Structures are given as structure tokens and as C-alpha cells.
PQR file with spaces between the fields and no chain letter, atoms N, CA, C, O and H, PARSE charges and radii, in Angstrom:
ATOM       1  N    MET     1     138.617 -125.190   -3.783 -0.4000 1.5000
ATOM       2  CA   MET     1     138.939 -123.739   -4.205 -0.0000 2.0000
ATOM       3  C    MET     1     138.220 -123.342   -5.248  0.5500 1.7000
ATOM       4  O    MET     1     137.827 -123.894   -6.276 -0.5500 1.4000
ATOM       5  N    ASP     2     138.122 -122.284   -4.793 -0.4000 1.5000
ATOM       6  CA   ASP     2     137.224 -122.003   -6.677 -0.0000 2.0000
ATOM       7  C    ASP     2     137.975 -120.519   -7.046  0.5500 1.7000
ATOM       8  O    ASP     2     137.916 -119.519   -6.330 -0.5500 1.4000
ATOM       9  H    ASP     2     138.442 -121.835   -3.958  0.4000 1.0000
ATOM      10  N    TRP     3     138.477 -120.595   -7.949 -0.4000 1.5000
ATOM      11  CA   TRP     3     138.848 -119.463   -8.754 -0.0000 2.0000
ATOM      12  C    TRP     3     138.300 -118.851   -9.546  0.5500 1.7000
ATOM      13  O    TRP     3     137.466 -119.467  -10.209 -0.5500 1.4000
ATOM      14  H    TRP     3     138.525 -121.408   -8.530  0.4000 1.0000
ATOM      15  N    SER     4     138.512 -117.357   -9.843 -0.4000 1.5000
ATOM      16  CA   SER     4     137.588 -116.912  -10.833 -0.0000 2.0000
ATOM      17  C    SER     4     138.685 -116.620  -12.012  0.5500 1.7000
ATOM      18  O    SER     4     138.202 -116.013  -12.968 -0.5500 1.4000
ATOM      19  H    SER     4     139.189 -116.857   -9.304  0.4000 1.0000
ATOM      20  N    SER     5     139.838 -116.888  -12.098 -0.4000 1.5000
ATOM      21  CA   SER     5     140.665 -116.414  -13.261 -0.0000 2.0000
ATOM      22  C    SER     5     141.846 -117.597  -13.397  0.5500 1.7000
ATOM      23  O    SER     5     142.152 -118.226  -12.384 -0.5500 1.4000
ATOM      24  H    SER     5     140.230 -117.381  -11.322  0.4000 1.0000
ATOM      25  N    ILE     6     142.345 -117.813  -14.369 -0.4000 1.5000
ATOM      26  CA   ILE     6     143.637 -118.357  -14.494 -0.0000 2.0000
ATOM      27  C    ILE     6     144.702 -118.174  -13.894  0.5500 1.7000
ATOM      28  O    ILE     6     145.489 -119.045  -13.525 -0.5500 1.4000
ATOM      29  H    ILE     6     142.097 -117.301  -15.192  0.4000 1.0000
ATOM      30  N    GLU     7     144.835 -116.430  -13.690 -0.4000 1.5000
ATOM      31  CA   GLU     7     145.793 -115.959  -12.985 -0.0000 2.0000
ATOM      32  C    GLU     7     145.833 -116.682  -11.471  0.5500 1.7000
ATOM      33  O    GLU     7     146.789 -117.225  -10.916 -0.5500 1.4000
ATOM      34  H    GLU     7     144.196 -115.722  -13.990  0.4000 1.0000
ATOM      35  N    GLU     8     144.732 -116.534  -11.095 -0.4000 1.5000
ATOM      36  CA   GLU     8     144.484 -116.940   -9.511 -0.0000 2.0000
ATOM      37  C    GLU     8     145.067 -118.536   -9.514  0.5500 1.7000
ATOM      38  O    GLU     8     145.750 -118.798   -8.523 -0.5500 1.4000
ATOM      39  H    GLU     8     143.955 -116.093  -11.545  0.4000 1.0000
ATOM      40  N    VAL     9     144.887 -119.662  -10.517 -0.4000 1.5000
ATOM      41  CA   VAL     9     145.331 -120.835  -10.532 -0.0000 2.0000
ATOM      42  C    VAL     9     146.463 -120.916  -10.357  0.5500 1.7000
ATOM      43  O    VAL     9     147.023 -121.557   -9.468 -0.5500 1.4000
ATOM      44  H    VAL     9     144.333 -119.449  -11.321  0.4000 1.0000
ATOM      45  N    ARG    10     147.030 -120.155  -11.337 -0.4000 1.5000
ATOM      46  CA   ARG    10     149.011 -119.894  -11.609 -0.0000 2.0000
ATOM      47  C    ARG    10     149.301 -119.719  -10.213  0.5500 1.7000
ATOM      48  O    ARG    10     149.972 -120.559   -9.612 -0.5500 1.4000
ATOM      49  H    ARG    10     146.576 -119.633  -12.059  0.4000 1.0000
ATOM      50  N    ALA    11     148.791 -118.566   -9.583 -0.4000 1.5000
ATOM      51  CA   ALA    11     149.166 -118.016   -8.504 -0.0000 2.0000
ATOM      52  C    ALA    11     149.354 -118.972   -7.434  0.5500 1.7000
ATOM      53  O    ALA    11     150.372 -119.110   -6.755 -0.5500 1.4000
ATOM      54  H    ALA    11     148.246 -117.884  -10.072  0.4000 1.0000
ATOM      55  N    TRP    12     148.132 -119.699   -7.343 -0.4000 1.5000
ATOM      56  CA   TRP    12     148.043 -120.795   -6.128 -0.0000 2.0000
ATOM      57  C    TRP    12     148.985 -121.944   -6.421  0.5500 1.7000
ATOM      58  O    TRP    12     149.558 -122.495   -5.481 -0.5500 1.4000
ATOM      59  H    TRP    12     147.305 -119.587   -7.895  0.4000 1.0000
ATOM      60  N    LYS    13     149.199 -122.381   -7.811 -0.4000 1.5000
ATOM      61  CA   LYS    13     150.405 -123.303   -8.435 -0.0000 2.0000
ATOM      62  C    LYS    13     151.818 -122.799   -7.969  0.5500 1.7000
ATOM      63  O    LYS    13     152.797 -123.543   -7.915 -0.5500 1.4000
ATOM      64  H    LYS    13     148.734 -121.933   -8.574  0.4000 1.0000
ATOM      65  N    GLY    14     151.830 -121.697   -7.695 -0.4000 1.5000
ATOM      66  CA   GLY    14     153.255 -120.989   -7.203 -0.0000 2.0000
ATOM      67  C    GLY    14     153.545 -120.621   -6.254  0.5500 1.7000
ATOM      68  O    GLY    14     154.527 -119.943   -5.950 -0.5500 1.4000
ATOM      69  H    GLY    14     151.034 -121.093   -7.739  0.4000 1.0000
ATOM      70  N    SER    15     152.279 -121.236   -5.297 -0.4000 1.5000
ATOM      71  CA   SER    15     152.817 -121.003   -3.748 -0.0000 2.0000
ATOM      72  C    SER    15     153.567 -122.274   -3.022  0.5500 1.7000
ATOM      73  O    SER    15     153.445 -123.466   -3.303 -0.5500 1.4000
ATOM      74  H    SER    15     151.481 -121.787   -5.543  0.4000 1.0000
ATOM      75  N    ALA    16     154.226 -121.779   -2.195 -0.4000 1.5000
ATOM      76  CA   ALA    16     154.911 -123.120   -1.400 -0.0000 2.0000
ATOM      77  C    ALA    16     153.765 -123.980   -0.610  0.5500 1.7000
ATOM      78  O    ALA    16     154.049 -125.105   -0.199 -0.5500 1.4000
ATOM      79  H    ALA    16     154.325 -120.811   -1.967  0.4000 1.0000
ATOM      80  N    GLU    17     152.783 -123.561   -0.457 -0.4000 1.5000
ATOM      81  CA   GLU    17     152.035 -124.355    0.186 -0.0000 2.0000
ATOM      82  C    GLU    17     151.507 -125.642   -0.934  0.5500 1.7000
ATOM      83  O    GLU    17     151.619 -126.860   -0.790 -0.5500 1.4000
ATOM      84  H    GLU    17     152.552 -122.647   -0.791  0.4000 1.0000
ATOM      85  N    PHE    18     150.994 -124.981   -1.900 -0.4000 1.5000
ATOM      86  CA   PHE    18     150.450 -126.009   -3.181 -0.0000 2.0000
ATOM      87  C    PHE    18     152.136 -126.625   -3.754  0.5500 1.7000
ATOM      88  O    PHE    18     152.010 -127.451   -4.658 -0.5500 1.4000
ATOM      89  H    PHE    18     150.903 -123.993   -2.017  0.4000 1.0000
ATOM      90  N    LYS    19     153.165 -126.424   -3.478 -0.4000 1.5000
ATOM      91  CA   LYS    19     154.295 -127.378   -3.537 -0.0000 2.0000
ATOM      92  C    LYS    19     154.663 -128.253   -2.607  0.5500 1.7000
ATOM      93  O    LYS    19     155.274 -129.320   -2.661 -0.5500 1.4000
ATOM      94  H    LYS    19     153.267 -125.752   -2.744  0.4000 1.0000
ATOM      95  N    GLU    20     154.141 -127.560   -1.644 -0.4000 1.5000
ATOM      96  CA   GLU    20     154.139 -128.592   -0.655 -0.0000 2.0000
ATOM      97  C    GLU    20     153.373 -129.622   -0.525  0.5500 1.7000
ATOM      98  O    GLU    20     153.720 -130.743   -0.153 -0.5500 1.4000
ATOM      99  H    GLU    20     153.644 -126.693   -1.600  0.4000 1.0000
ATOM     100  N    ARG    21     152.172 -129.218   -0.869 -0.4000 1.5000
ATOM     101  CA   ARG    21     151.217 -130.208   -0.942 -0.0000 2.0000
ATOM     102  C    ARG    21     151.424 -131.374   -2.387  0.5500 1.7000
ATOM     103  O    ARG    21     150.966 -132.515   -2.333 -0.5500 1.4000
ATOM     104  H    ARG    21     151.891 -128.307   -1.171  0.4000 1.0000
ATOM     105  N    MET    22     152.005 -130.963   -3.332 -0.4000 1.5000
ATOM     106  CA   MET    22     152.080 -131.620   -4.342 -0.0000 2.0000
ATOM     107  C    MET    22     153.479 -132.380   -4.230  0.5500 1.7000
ATOM     108  O    MET    22     153.563 -133.386   -4.934 -0.5500 1.4000
ATOM     109  H    MET    22     152.377 -130.035   -3.375  0.4000 1.0000
ATOM     110  N    SER    23     154.461 -132.090   -3.542 -0.4000 1.5000
ATOM     111  CA   SER    23     155.418 -132.806   -3.012 -0.0000 2.0000
ATOM     112  C    SER    23     154.861 -134.218   -2.109  0.5500 1.7000
ATOM     113  O    SER    23     155.470 -135.203   -2.526 -0.5500 1.4000
ATOM     114  H    SER    23     154.393 -131.273   -2.970  0.4000 1.0000
ATOM     115  N    ARG    24     154.176 -134.469   -1.332 -0.4000 1.5000
ATOM     116  CA   ARG    24     153.375 -135.126   -0.727 -0.0000 2.0000
ATOM     117  C    ARG    24     152.767 -135.919   -1.783  0.5500 1.7000
ATOM     118  O    ARG    24     153.132 -137.094   -1.779 -0.5500 1.4000
ATOM     119  H    ARG    24     153.681 -133.669   -0.994  0.4000 1.0000
ATOM     120  N    VAL    25     152.083 -135.648   -2.524 -0.4000 1.5000
ATOM     121  CA   VAL    25     151.171 -136.475   -3.441 -0.0000 2.0000
ATOM     122  C    VAL    25     152.119 -137.369   -4.422  0.5500 1.7000
ATOM     123  O    VAL    25     151.973 -138.549   -4.739 -0.5500 1.4000
ATOM     124  H    VAL    25     151.786 -134.694   -2.527  0.4000 1.0000
ATOM     125  N    GLN    26     153.218 -136.367   -4.837 -0.4000 1.5000
ATOM     126  CA   GLN    26     154.326 -137.320   -5.766 -0.0000 2.0000
ATOM     127  C    GLN    26     154.889 -138.299   -5.195  0.5500 1.7000
ATOM     128  O    GLN    26     155.507 -139.125   -5.866 -0.5500 1.4000
ATOM     129  H    GLN    26     153.336 -135.408   -4.579  0.4000 1.0000
ATOM     130  N    ASN    27     154.761 -138.420   -3.528 -0.4000 1.5000
ATOM     131  CA   ASN    27     155.522 -139.502   -2.655 -0.0000 2.0000
ATOM     132  C    ASN    27     154.417 -140.900   -3.076  0.5500 1.7000
ATOM     133  O    ASN    27     154.703 -142.028   -2.677 -0.5500 1.4000
ATOM     134  H    ASN    27     154.259 -137.749   -2.983  0.4000 1.0000
ATOM     135  N    HIS    28     153.621 -140.736   -3.607 -0.4000 1.5000
ATOM     136  CA   HIS    28     152.686 -141.878   -3.742 -0.0000 2.0000
ATOM     137  C    HIS    28     151.973 -142.289   -5.135  0.5500 1.7000
ATOM     138  O    HIS    28     150.975 -142.998   -5.270 -0.5500 1.4000
ATOM     139  H    HIS    28     153.389 -139.819   -3.931  0.4000 1.0000
ATOM     140  N    ILE    29     152.882 -141.548   -6.308 -0.4000 1.5000
ATOM     141  CA   ILE    29     152.088 -141.865   -7.485 -0.0000 2.0000
ATOM     142  C    ILE    29     153.854 -142.157   -8.314  0.5500 1.7000
ATOM     143  O    ILE    29     154.869 -141.644   -7.844 -0.5500 1.4000
ATOM     144  H    ILE    29     153.693 -140.972   -6.198  0.4000 1.0000
ATOM     145  N    ASP    30     153.858 -142.919   -9.376 -0.4000 1.5000
ATOM     146  CA   ASP    30     154.352 -143.159  -10.224 -0.0000 2.0000
ATOM     147  C    ASP    30     154.753 -141.953  -11.145  0.5500 1.7000
ATOM     148  O    ASP    30     155.881 -141.595  -11.485 -0.5500 1.4000
ATOM     149  H    ASP    30     153.033 -143.336   -9.758  0.4000 1.0000
ATOM     150  N    LYS    31     153.473 -141.401  -11.469 -0.4000 1.5000
ATOM     151  CA   LYS    31     153.722 -139.964  -12.567 -0.0000 2.0000
ATOM     152  C    LYS    31     152.961 -139.455  -12.699  0.5500 1.7000
ATOM     153  O    LYS    31     151.883 -140.048  -12.672 -0.5500 1.4000
ATOM     154  H    LYS    31     152.557 -141.693  -11.193  0.4000 1.0000
ATOM     155  N    PHE    32     152.984 -138.062  -12.923 -0.4000 1.5000
ATOM     156  CA   PHE    32     151.751 -137.038  -13.111 -0.0000 2.0000
ATOM     157  C    PHE    32     152.140 -135.988  -14.002  0.5500 1.7000
ATOM     158  O    PHE    32     153.246 -135.482  -14.190 -0.5500 1.4000
ATOM     159  H    PHE    32     153.859 -137.580  -12.945  0.4000 1.0000
ATOM     160  N    THR    33     150.842 -135.718  -14.599 -0.4000 1.5000
ATOM     161  CA   THR    33     151.053 -134.810  -15.813 -0.0000 2.0000
ATOM     162  C    THR    33     150.173 -133.951  -15.537  0.5500 1.7000
ATOM     163  O    THR    33     149.001 -134.306  -15.661 -0.5500 1.4000
ATOM     164  H    THR    33     149.943 -136.129  -14.447  0.4000 1.0000
ATOM     165  N    PRO    34     150.473 -132.543  -15.074 -0.5600 1.5000
ATOM     166  CA   PRO    34     149.770 -131.204  -14.690  0.2800 2.0000
ATOM     167  C    PRO    34     148.874 -130.996  -16.091  0.5500 1.7000
ATOM     168  O    PRO    34     149.139 -131.373  -17.233 -0.5500 1.4000
ATOM     169  N    THR    35     147.878 -130.361  -15.654 -0.4000 1.5000
ATOM     170  CA   THR    35     146.622 -130.205  -16.586 -0.0000 2.0000
ATOM     171  C    THR    35     145.918 -128.848  -16.199  0.5500 1.7000
ATOM     172  O    THR    35     145.880 -128.719  -14.975 -0.5500 1.4000
ATOM     173  H    THR    35     147.663 -130.055  -14.726  0.4000 1.0000
ATOM     174  N    GLU    36     145.522 -128.117  -16.679 -0.4000 1.5000
ATOM     175  CA   GLU    36     144.757 -126.777  -16.600 -0.0000 2.0000
ATOM     176  C    GLU    36     143.376 -126.928  -17.696  0.5500 1.7000
ATOM     177  O    GLU    36     143.406 -126.869  -18.925 -0.5500 1.4000
ATOM     178  H    GLU    36     145.552 -128.222  -17.673  0.4000 1.0000
ATOM     179  N    LEU    37     142.185 -127.140  -16.795 -0.4000 1.5000
ATOM     180  CA   LEU    37     141.169 -127.532  -17.719 -0.0000 2.0000
ATOM     181  C    LEU    37     140.592 -126.008  -17.887  0.5500 1.7000
ATOM     182  O    LEU    37     141.041 -124.982  -17.377 -0.5500 1.4000
ATOM     183  H    LEU    37     142.161 -127.187  -15.797  0.4000 1.0000
ATOM     184  N    GLU    38     139.606 -126.145  -18.646 -0.4000 1.5000
ATOM     185  CA   GLU    38     138.934 -124.967  -18.680 -0.0000 2.0000
ATOM     186  C    GLU    38     137.331 -125.259  -18.924  0.5500 1.7000
ATOM     187  O    GLU    38     137.052 -125.990  -19.874 -0.5500 1.4000
ATOM     188  H    GLU    38     139.241 -126.979  -19.061  0.4000 1.0000
ATOM     189  N    VAL    39     136.087 -124.640  -17.984 -0.4000 1.5000
ATOM     190  CA   VAL    39     135.030 -125.208  -18.172 -0.0000 2.0000
ATOM     191  C    VAL    39     134.346 -124.665  -19.391  0.5500 1.7000
ATOM     192  O    VAL    39     134.794 -123.630  -19.886 -0.5500 1.4000
ATOM     193  H    VAL    39     136.313 -124.047  -17.211  0.4000 1.0000
ATOM     194  N    VAL    40     133.357 -125.228  -19.899 -0.4000 1.5000
ATOM     195  CA   VAL    40     132.651 -124.771  -21.284 -0.0000 2.0000
ATOM     196  C    VAL    40     131.382 -125.078  -21.280  0.5500 1.7000
ATOM     197  O    VAL    40     130.568 -124.722  -22.133 -0.5500 1.4000
ATOM     198  H    VAL    40     132.993 -126.068  -19.497  0.4000 1.0000
ATOM     199  N    ALA    41     131.141 -125.827  -20.209 -0.4000 1.5000
ATOM     200  CA   ALA    41     129.583 -126.194  -20.346 -0.0000 2.0000
ATOM     201  C    ALA    41     129.078 -126.209  -18.523  0.5500 1.7000
ATOM     202  O    ALA    41     129.966 -126.264  -17.672 -0.5500 1.4000
ATOM     203  H    ALA    41     131.803 -126.116  -19.517  0.4000 1.0000
ATOM     204  N    THR    42     127.905 -126.166  -18.200 -0.4000 1.5000
ATOM     205  CA   THR    42     127.418 -126.609  -17.158 -0.0000 2.0000
ATOM     206  C    THR    42     126.003 -126.663  -17.076  0.5500 1.7000
ATOM     207  O    THR    42     125.232 -126.036  -17.802 -0.5500 1.4000
ATOM     208  H    THR    42     127.184 -126.122  -18.891  0.4000 1.0000
ATOM     209  N    ALA    43     125.609 -127.657  -15.903 -0.4000 1.5000
ATOM     210  CA   ALA    43     124.492 -128.038  -15.671 -0.0000 2.0000
ATOM     211  C    ALA    43     123.781 -127.334  -14.480  0.5500 1.7000
ATOM     212  O    ALA    43     124.343 -126.970  -13.447 -0.5500 1.4000
ATOM     213  H    ALA    43     126.236 -128.166  -15.313  0.4000 1.0000
ATOM     214  N    GLY    44     122.246 -127.174  -14.826 -0.4000 1.5000
ATOM     215  CA   GLY    44     121.718 -126.892  -13.245 -0.0000 2.0000
ATOM     216  C    GLY    44     120.576 -127.770  -13.550  0.5500 1.7000
ATOM     217  O    GLY    44     120.423 -128.552  -14.488 -0.5500 1.4000
ATOM     218  H    GLY    44     121.789 -127.469  -15.665  0.4000 1.0000
ATOM     219  N    PRO    45     119.550 -127.382  -12.238 -0.5600 1.5000
ATOM     220  CA   PRO    45     118.349 -128.063  -11.869  0.2800 2.0000
ATOM     221  C    PRO    45     117.549 -127.412  -13.117  0.5500 1.7000
ATOM     222  O    PRO    45     117.727 -126.248  -13.476 -0.5500 1.4000
ATOM     223  N    GLN    46     116.393 -128.561  -13.904 -0.4000 1.5000
ATOM     224  CA   GLN    46     115.978 -127.958  -15.120 -0.0000 2.0000
ATOM     225  C    GLN    46     114.361 -128.413  -14.586  0.5500 1.7000
ATOM     226  O    GLN    46     113.619 -129.120  -15.269 -0.5500 1.4000
ATOM     227  H    GLN    46     116.249 -129.507  -13.612  0.4000 1.0000
ATOM     228  N    GLY    47     114.008 -127.870  -13.274 -0.4000 1.5000
ATOM     229  CA   GLY    47     112.722 -127.921  -13.063 -0.0000 2.0000
ATOM     230  C    GLY    47     112.485 -129.474  -12.434  0.5500 1.7000
ATOM     231  O    GLY    47     113.363 -130.336  -12.423 -0.5500 1.4000
ATOM     232  H    GLY    47     114.611 -127.296  -12.719  0.4000 1.0000
ATOM     233  N    PRO    48     110.674 -129.701  -11.747 -0.5600 1.5000
ATOM     234  CA   PRO    48     110.730 -130.895  -11.406  0.2800 2.0000
ATOM     235  C    PRO    48     110.817 -132.116  -12.095  0.5500 1.7000
ATOM     236  O    PRO    48     110.439 -132.158  -13.265 -0.5500 1.4000
ATOM     237  N    LYS    49     111.340 -133.295  -11.440 -0.4000 1.5000
ATOM     238  CA   LYS    49     111.536 -134.498  -11.936 -0.0000 2.0000
ATOM     239  C    LYS    49     110.176 -134.885  -12.434  0.5500 1.7000
ATOM     240  O    LYS    49     109.234 -134.455  -11.769 -0.5500 1.4000
ATOM     241  H    LYS    49     111.648 -133.262  -10.489  0.4000 1.0000
ATOM     242  N    PRO    50     109.888 -135.666  -13.547 -0.5600 1.5000
ATOM     243  CA   PRO    50     108.572 -136.469  -13.596  0.2800 2.0000
ATOM     244  C    PRO    50     108.363 -137.774  -12.367  0.5500 1.7000
ATOM     245  O    PRO    50     107.337 -138.455  -12.360 -0.5500 1.4000
ATOM     246  N    TRP    51     108.964 -137.887  -11.831 -0.4000 1.5000
ATOM     247  CA   TRP    51     108.533 -138.729  -10.533 -0.0000 2.0000
ATOM     248  C    TRP    51     108.300 -138.191   -9.433  0.5500 1.7000
ATOM     249  O    TRP    51     107.776 -138.973   -8.640 -0.5500 1.4000
ATOM     250  H    TRP    51     109.797 -137.334  -11.836  0.4000 1.0000
ATOM     251  N    ALA    52     108.519 -136.890   -8.938 -0.4000 1.5000
ATOM     252  CA   ALA    52     108.554 -136.127   -8.181 -0.0000 2.0000
ATOM     253  C    ALA    52     107.089 -136.317   -7.663  0.5500 1.7000
ATOM     254  O    ALA    52     106.060 -136.454   -8.325 -0.5500 1.4000
ATOM     255  H    ALA    52     108.944 -136.254   -9.583  0.4000 1.0000
ATOM     256  N    GLU    53     107.281 -136.286   -6.169 -0.4000 1.5000
ATOM     257  CA   GLU    53     105.817 -135.994   -5.887 -0.0000 2.0000
ATOM     258  C    GLU    53     105.454 -134.440   -5.688  0.5500 1.7000
ATOM     259  O    GLU    53     106.396 -133.651   -5.754 -0.5500 1.4000
ATOM     260  H    GLU    53     108.116 -136.174   -5.631  0.4000 1.0000
ATOM     261  N    HIS    54     104.239 -133.968   -5.466 -0.4000 1.5000
ATOM     262  CA   HIS    54     104.083 -132.534   -5.722 -0.0000 2.0000
ATOM     263  C    HIS    54     102.943 -132.625   -4.473  0.5500 1.7000
ATOM     264  O    HIS    54     102.334 -131.616   -4.118 -0.5500 1.4000
ATOM     265  H    HIS    54     103.474 -134.609   -5.413  0.4000 1.0000
């Protein structure tokens, strides 16, 4: 899934579907620590590779 805002993430986490899925996950783990991360940088194509055939 691709969310465009933290509000969308929190809405998903509050949904019945998310809670049901997380319940299934937690049946298989000893400990879970929820985390919300923020993208601070991205990387993309930087031109042809020096070894690429032209």
C-alpha cells in the first residue's frame, strides 16, 4: 500500500481489516513494537552504468 499522509496510515491502522491482520501476525511472534517511519531521502536512476553496453 502507498499512503500519501500520516493520517491515511493511522486510518488504516484503525481499520477492522488491519486489526484482524495484525492479530494473525501476533499469533506467530513473541513481541511486537509498532513503529511509524518517515522517508527522509530516496534514490533513483543516476544514468547509465559504466559497464552497460551501448
